[in-house]
PABAKOL-992859 format. One record per residue (C-alpha): x, y, z. Coordinates in steps of 0.1 Angstrom, whole numbers, plus 5000, padded with zeros to 4 digits. Example, Ala and Ser with C-alpha at 12.3 -4.5 7.8 and 13.67 -1.06 7.14 Angstrom:
512349555078/513749895071/
This chain:
296335878711/299136008689/302636008703/304436338706/308036388695/310536438722/310836798734/307336898721/304937018748/301336898749/300137238738/302137238706/300237088676/301436788657/303236878625/300436748603/297636938622/296037238606/297137568620/294037768613/295738068598/294538188564/296338418541/294538708524/297538858505/295638838472/292939068486/295439328498/297339318465/294139368445/293139658467/296539818462/296539748424/299839568428/301039238412/302838958431/305939028409/305939398419/305639298456/308439048453/310739308438/309839558465/310339308493/313439138479/312038778479/311138548450/307838538433/307738168441/308138228478/305338488478/303138258457/303537978483/302538228510/299638368489/298238028482/298237918518/300937648513/303637818535/304437658568/306137968582/307038328573/310038518586/309238838605/311539028582/309538908552/306238988569/307639338578/308739398542/305339288528/303439518553/305739808545/305339758507/301539728510/301139988538/299239738559/299339548591/299939168595/296239128605/295239258571/296838958553/296938688581/293738578599/293038298623/290038098611/
């Protein structure tokens, strides 16, 4: 049995466990005819940060960034984030 770090509850996953959330930003961008560079400019974040999110390598996303993405793409968080 794996040991849990101090302060972590039994219901919290270990840092190396898969979170089961997939990102479908590329689909929404394609449907809107928008590039990642254009989205980055509209949201005020770097293309690199959006690329990390789009490719599923992000460990977290700020609500302010998610809000900016949704406003720029006229979508809801569930349109780009899904639990597998």
